PyMOL commands that place a pseudoatom at each C-alpha (Angstrom):
pseudoatom trace, name=CA, resn=UNK, resi=1, chain=A, elem=C, hetatm=0, pos=[44.849, 64.913, -60.682]
pseudoatom trace, name=CA, resn=UNK, resi=2, chain=A, elem=C, hetatm=0, pos=[48.231, 63.215, -60.625]
pseudoatom trace, name=CA, resn=UNK, resi=3, chain=A, elem=C, hetatm=0, pos=[49.678, 61.458, -63.663]
pseudoatom trace, name=CA, resn=UNK, resi=4, chain=A, elem=C, hetatm=0, pos=[52.790, 59.397, -64.335]
pseudoatom trace, name=CA, resn=UNK, resi=5, chain=A, elem=C, hetatm=0, pos=[55.583, 61.248, -66.176]
pseudoatom trace, name=CA, resn=UNK, resi=6, chain=A, elem=C, hetatm=0, pos=[59.254, 60.517, -66.915]
pseudoatom trace, name=CA, resn=UNK, resi=7, chain=A, elem=C, hetatm=0, pos=[61.895, 62.926, -65.625]
pseudoatom trace, name=CA, resn=UNK, resi=8, chain=A, elem=C, hetatm=0, pos=[65.603, 63.054, -66.481]
pseudoatom trace, name=CA, resn=UNK, resi=9, chain=A, elem=C, hetatm=0, pos=[68.315, 64.937, -64.572]
pseudoatom trace, name=CA, resn=UNK, resi=10, chain=A, elem=C, hetatm=0, pos=[71.622, 66.355, -65.821]
pseudoatom trace, name=CA, resn=UNK, resi=11, chain=A, elem=C, hetatm=0, pos=[73.341, 63.352, -64.210]
pseudoatom trace, name=CA, resn=UNK, resi=12, chain=A, elem=C, hetatm=0, pos=[71.582, 61.034, -66.671]
pseudoatom trace, name=CA, resn=UNK, resi=13, chain=A, elem=C, hetatm=0, pos=[69.148, 59.434, -64.211]
pseudoatom trace, name=CA, resn=UNK, resi=14, chain=A, elem=C, hetatm=0, pos=[65.644, 58.770, -65.544]
pseudoatom trace, name=CA, resn=UNK, resi=15, chain=A, elem=C, hetatm=0, pos=[62.766, 58.218, -63.125]
pseudoatom trace, name=CA, resn=UNK, resi=16, chain=A, elem=C, hetatm=0, pos=[58.978, 58.085, -63.207]
pseudoatom trace, name=CA, resn=UNK, resi=17, chain=A, elem=C, hetatm=0, pos=[57.009, 60.331, -60.852]
pseudoatom trace, name=CA, resn=UNK, resi=18, chain=A, elem=C, hetatm=0, pos=[53.306, 60.793, -60.116]
pseudoatom trace, name=CA, resn=UNK, resi=19, chain=A, elem=C, hetatm=0, pos=[52.825, 64.555, -60.385]
pseudoatom trace, name=CA, resn=UNK, resi=20, chain=A, elem=C, hetatm=0, pos=[50.228, 67.048, -61.548]
pseudoatom trace, name=CA, resn=UNK, resi=21, chain=A, elem=C, hetatm=0, pos=[50.154, 67.700, -65.288]
pseudoatom trace, name=CA, resn=UNK, resi=22, chain=A, elem=C, hetatm=0, pos=[51.630, 71.191, -64.908]
pseudoatom trace, name=CA, resn=UNK, resi=23, chain=A, elem=C, hetatm=0, pos=[54.765, 70.000, -63.026]
pseudoatom trace, name=CA, resn=UNK, resi=24, chain=A, elem=C, hetatm=0, pos=[57.826, 70.400, -65.260]
pseudoatom trace, name=CA, resn=UNK, resi=25, chain=A, elem=C, hetatm=0, pos=[60.675, 69.845, -62.772]
pseudoatom trace, name=CA, resn=UNK, resi=26, chain=A, elem=C, hetatm=0, pos=[61.340, 67.623, -59.729]
pseudoatom trace, name=CA, resn=UNK, resi=27, chain=A, elem=C, hetatm=0, pos=[64.426, 66.795, -57.680]
pseudoatom trace, name=CA, resn=UNK, resi=28, chain=A, elem=C, hetatm=0, pos=[66.361, 63.683, -58.695]
pseudoatom trace, name=CA, resn=UNK, resi=29, chain=A, elem=C, hetatm=0, pos=[66.221, 61.131, -55.864]
pseudoatom trace, name=CA, resn=UNK, resi=30, chain=A, elem=C, hetatm=0, pos=[69.731, 59.877, -56.747]
pseudoatom trace, name=CA, resn=UNK, resi=31, chain=A, elem=C, hetatm=0, pos=[71.867, 63.019, -57.122]
pseudoatom trace, name=CA, resn=UNK, resi=32, chain=A, elem=C, hetatm=0, pos=[69.413, 65.717, -55.955]
pseudoatom trace, name=CA, resn=UNK, resi=33, chain=A, elem=C, hetatm=0, pos=[69.893, 67.720, -59.161]
pseudoatom trace, name=CA, resn=UNK, resi=34, chain=A, elem=C, hetatm=0, pos=[66.866, 69.191, -60.962]
pseudoatom trace, name=CA, resn=UNK, resi=35, chain=A, elem=C, hetatm=0, pos=[65.088, 66.676, -63.215]
pseudoatom trace, name=CA, resn=UNK, resi=36, chain=A, elem=C, hetatm=0, pos=[63.103, 67.931, -66.178]
pseudoatom trace, name=CA, resn=UNK, resi=37, chain=A, elem=C, hetatm=0, pos=[60.069, 66.207, -67.624]
pseudoatom trace, name=CA, resn=UNK, resi=38, chain=A, elem=C, hetatm=0, pos=[60.807, 64.345, -70.854]
pseudoatom trace, name=CA, resn=UNK, resi=39, chain=A, elem=C, hetatm=0, pos=[58.561, 62.823, -73.470]
pseudoatom trace, name=CA, resn=UNK, resi=40, chain=A, elem=C, hetatm=0, pos=[57.937, 59.171, -72.710]
pseudoatom trace, name=CA, resn=UNK, resi=41, chain=A, elem=C, hetatm=0, pos=[58.776, 56.654, -75.421]
pseudoatom trace, name=CA, resn=UNK, resi=42, chain=A, elem=C, hetatm=0, pos=[55.814, 55.359, -77.365]
pseudoatom trace, name=CA, resn=UNK, resi=43, chain=A, elem=C, hetatm=0, pos=[54.726, 51.755, -77.310]
pseudoatom trace, name=CA, resn=UNK, resi=44, chain=A, elem=C, hetatm=0, pos=[55.365, 49.965, -80.570]
pseudoatom trace, name=CA, resn=UNK, resi=45, chain=A, elem=C, hetatm=0, pos=[54.869, 46.507, -81.988]
pseudoatom trace, name=CA, resn=UNK, resi=46, chain=A, elem=C, hetatm=0, pos=[57.510, 44.600, -83.919]
pseudoatom trace, name=CA, resn=UNK, resi=47, chain=A, elem=C, hetatm=0, pos=[56.768, 43.470, -87.459]
pseudoatom trace, name=CA, resn=UNK, resi=48, chain=A, elem=C, hetatm=0, pos=[56.618, 39.662, -87.322]
pseudoatom trace, name=CA, resn=UNK, resi=49, chain=A, elem=C, hetatm=0, pos=[56.197, 39.162, -91.076]
pseudoatom trace, name=CA, resn=UNK, resi=50, chain=A, elem=C, hetatm=0, pos=[59.545, 40.636, -92.181]
pseudoatom trace, name=CA, resn=UNK, resi=51, chain=A, elem=C, hetatm=0, pos=[61.657, 38.123, -90.233]
pseudoatom trace, name=CA, resn=UNK, resi=52, chain=A, elem=C, hetatm=0, pos=[63.812, 40.931, -88.804]
pseudoatom trace, name=CA, resn=UNK, resi=53, chain=A, elem=C, hetatm=0, pos=[62.616, 40.215, -85.265]
pseudoatom trace, name=CA, resn=UNK, resi=54, chain=A, elem=C, hetatm=0, pos=[63.112, 36.517, -84.551]
pseudoatom trace, name=CA, resn=UNK, resi=55, chain=A, elem=C, hetatm=0, pos=[61.016, 36.306, -81.372]
pseudoatom trace, name=CA, resn=UNK, resi=56, chain=A, elem=C, hetatm=0, pos=[58.091, 38.186, -82.899]
pseudoatom trace, name=CA, resn=UNK, resi=57, chain=A, elem=C, hetatm=0, pos=[58.323, 36.056, -86.044]
pseudoatom trace, name=CA, resn=UNK, resi=58, chain=A, elem=C, hetatm=0, pos=[58.455, 32.848, -83.988]
pseudoatom trace, name=CA, resn=UNK, resi=59, chain=A, elem=C, hetatm=0, pos=[55.404, 33.860, -81.992]
pseudoatom trace, name=CA, resn=UNK, resi=60, chain=A, elem=C, hetatm=0, pos=[53.519, 34.778, -85.161]
pseudoatom trace, name=CA, resn=UNK, resi=61, chain=A, elem=C, hetatm=0, pos=[54.412, 31.411, -86.743]
pseudoatom trace, name=CA, resn=UNK, resi=62, chain=A, elem=C, hetatm=0, pos=[53.286, 29.439, -83.661]
pseudoatom trace, name=CA, resn=UNK, resi=63, chain=A, elem=C, hetatm=0, pos=[49.978, 31.328, -83.550]
pseudoatom trace, name=CA, resn=UNK, resi=64, chain=A, elem=C, hetatm=0, pos=[49.475, 30.838, -87.291]
pseudoatom trace, name=CA, resn=UNK, resi=65, chain=A, elem=C, hetatm=0, pos=[50.188, 27.104, -87.067]
pseudoatom trace, name=CA, resn=UNK, resi=66, chain=A, elem=C, hetatm=0, pos=[47.744, 26.737, -84.192]
pseudoatom trace, name=CA, resn=UNK, resi=67, chain=A, elem=C, hetatm=0, pos=[45.003, 28.563, -86.110]
pseudoatom trace, name=CA, resn=UNK, resi=68, chain=A, elem=C, hetatm=0, pos=[45.615, 26.475, -89.233]
pseudoatom trace, name=CA, resn=UNK, resi=69, chain=A, elem=C, hetatm=0, pos=[45.320, 23.246, -87.204]
pseudoatom trace, name=CA, resn=UNK, resi=70, chain=A, elem=C, hetatm=0, pos=[42.045, 24.459, -85.700]
pseudoatom trace, name=CA, resn=UNK, resi=71, chain=A, elem=C, hetatm=0, pos=[40.675, 25.376, -89.143]
pseudoatom trace, name=CA, resn=UNK, resi=72, chain=A, elem=C, hetatm=0, pos=[41.713, 22.021, -90.646]
pseudoatom trace, name=CA, resn=UNK, resi=73, chain=A, elem=C, hetatm=0, pos=[40.094, 20.154, -87.778]
pseudoatom trace, name=CA, resn=UNK, resi=74, chain=A, elem=C, hetatm=0, pos=[36.877, 22.180, -88.104]
pseudoatom trace, name=CA, resn=UNK, resi=75, chain=A, elem=C, hetatm=0, pos=[36.775, 21.601, -91.895]
pseudoatom trace, name=CA, resn=UNK, resi=76, chain=A, elem=C, hetatm=0, pos=[37.403, 17.854, -91.502]
pseudoatom trace, name=CA, resn=UNK, resi=77, chain=A, elem=C, hetatm=0, pos=[34.329, 17.363, -89.322]
for i in range(1, 77): cmd.bond("trace and resi %d" % i, "trace and resi %d" % (i + 1))
show_as sticks, trace
zoom trace
């Protein structure tokens, strides 16, 4: 079975490749140097409550306002 892994060469190029899970090295398509498999970055979510991330906070506030409007409307009926 082939999986998607990240590989980085000594020239600093990082590429994704579909390879078998036991493959540790591939050739860099840019500089043809050996590329070694690296650990992929994890997916993370930004904390919208702290205010440190303006876009995440803005999205959280819009969603919250929308939910409050829906609740008020439902309670008014």
